[in-house]
C-alpha positions as CSV (number, residue, x, y, z in Angstrom):
1,M,0.0,0.0,0.1
2,Y,1.1,3.6,-0.9
3,V,0.3,6.7,1.1
4,H,0.3,10.0,-0.5
5,F,-0.3,13.4,1.5
6,S,-1.2,16.6,-0.4
7,E,-3.1,19.6,0.2
8,A,-6.1,17.9,-1.5
9,G,-6.0,15.2,1.1
10,L,-4.8,11.8,1.7
11,Y,-4.7,9.2,-1.0
12,L,-4.1,5.5,-0.7
13,F,-2.9,3.4,-3.6
14,T,-2.3,-0.4,-3.9
15,D,1.0,-1.5,-5.0
16,T,0.0,-2.1,-8.5
17,E,-1.6,1.6,-9.0
18,H,1.7,2.9,-7.5
19,Q,3.7,0.6,-10.0
20,K,1.5,1.8,-13.0
21,N,1.9,5.4,-11.9
22,S,5.7,5.1,-11.4
23,M,6.0,3.3,-14.8
24,F,4.1,5.8,-16.7
25,L,6.3,8.6,-15.3
26,L,9.4,6.6,-16.3
27,R,8.3,6.0,-19.8
28,A,7.1,9.8,-20.1
29,G,10.4,11.0,-18.8
30,A,12.4,8.6,-21.1
31,G,10.2,9.6,-24.1
32,S,10.7,13.2,-23.5
33,L,14.6,12.7,-23.2
34,L,14.5,10.8,-26.5
35,L,12.4,13.3,-28.2
36,A,14.7,16.2,-27.1
37,G,17.8,14.4,-28.2
38,M,16.3,13.7,-31.6
39,L,15.3,17.4,-32.1
40,T,19.0,18.5,-30.9
41,L,20.8,16.1,-33.1
42,G,18.4,17.0,-36.0
43,G,19.4,20.6,-36.0
44,C,22.9,20.0,-36.2
45,T,22.9,18.4,-39.7
46,R,25.1,20.2,-42.0
47,S,23.9,21.7,-45.4
48,T,24.9,19.7,-48.5
49,E,24.6,22.8,-50.7
50,S,27.8,23.9,-52.4
51,A,29.3,27.4,-52.0
52,T,28.6,27.9,-55.8
53,Q,24.8,26.9,-55.5
54,R,24.7,29.4,-52.4
55,H,26.2,32.1,-54.6
56,N,23.8,31.4,-57.4
57,D,20.8,31.5,-55.1
58,A,21.7,34.8,-53.7
59,N,21.8,36.3,-57.4
60,T,18.2,35.2,-57.8
61,P,15.4,37.8,-57.5
62,A,14.5,36.2,-54.2
63,G,18.1,36.2,-53.0
64,K,18.4,39.7,-53.9
65,V,15.1,40.7,-51.9
66,G,16.6,38.6,-49.0
67,K,20.0,40.7,-49.2
68,A,17.9,43.9,-49.2
69,A,15.8,42.8,-46.2
70,H,19.0,42.0,-44.4
71,T,20.3,45.4,-45.0
72,V,17.1,47.0,-43.9
73,A,17.1,45.1,-40.6
74,V,20.6,45.9,-39.9
75,H,20.0,49.6,-40.4
76,A,16.7,49.4,-38.4
77,E,18.8,48.0,-35.5
78,K,21.3,50.5,-35.7
79,A,18.6,53.4,-35.7
80,A,16.7,51.6,-32.8
81,K,19.8,51.9,-30.8
82,V,20.2,55.5,-31.5
83,A,16.6,56.1,-30.6
84,G,17.0,54.3,-27.4
85,R,19.8,56.3,-26.4
86,E,18.1,59.4,-27.4
87,L,15.1,58.4,-25.3
88,A,17.0,57.5,-22.3
89,K,18.8,61.0,-22.4
90,A,15.4,62.6,-22.6
91,A,14.1,60.7,-19.8
92,H,17.1,61.6,-17.7
93,Q,16.6,65.0,-18.4
94,A,13.1,65.2,-17.8
95,H,13.9,63.4,-14.4
96,E,16.3,66.2,-13.5
97,G,13.7,69.0,-14.5
98,W,11.2,67.2,-12.3
99,K,13.9,67.2,-9.3
100,E,14.8,70.8,-10.0
101,A,11.2,71.9,-9.9
102,A,10.6,70.1,-6.6
103,R,13.5,71.9,-5.2
104,E,12.1,75.2,-6.5
105,D,8.7,74.3,-4.8
106,K,10.4,73.5,-1.6
107,S,12.4,76.6,-1.4
108,K,9.3,78.6,-2.3
109,G,7.3,77.0,0.5
110,N,9.7,77.8,3.4
């Protein structure tokens, strides 16, 4: 007999029920590990495409669109970094102005 305590209450299992639950968990865990291993190894395969074929593919209209999209993405990333720095600078200046106004209000009140 197997006893399990939880917030929901006390559960009593026979040995066969406990063995079935244990075997299910063991099989599920082993299956999960096997699946994770297969997915990991599947992502490690090398491309059989030659350098010449990649070059030819890059010169097709779709390849040229891909190059242009990459260039746009790189420029957008750079612009986003600049905008982020400017926004952080503006936020710092606004905070400093807020603190200065608070100091002025405090000195006028005294």
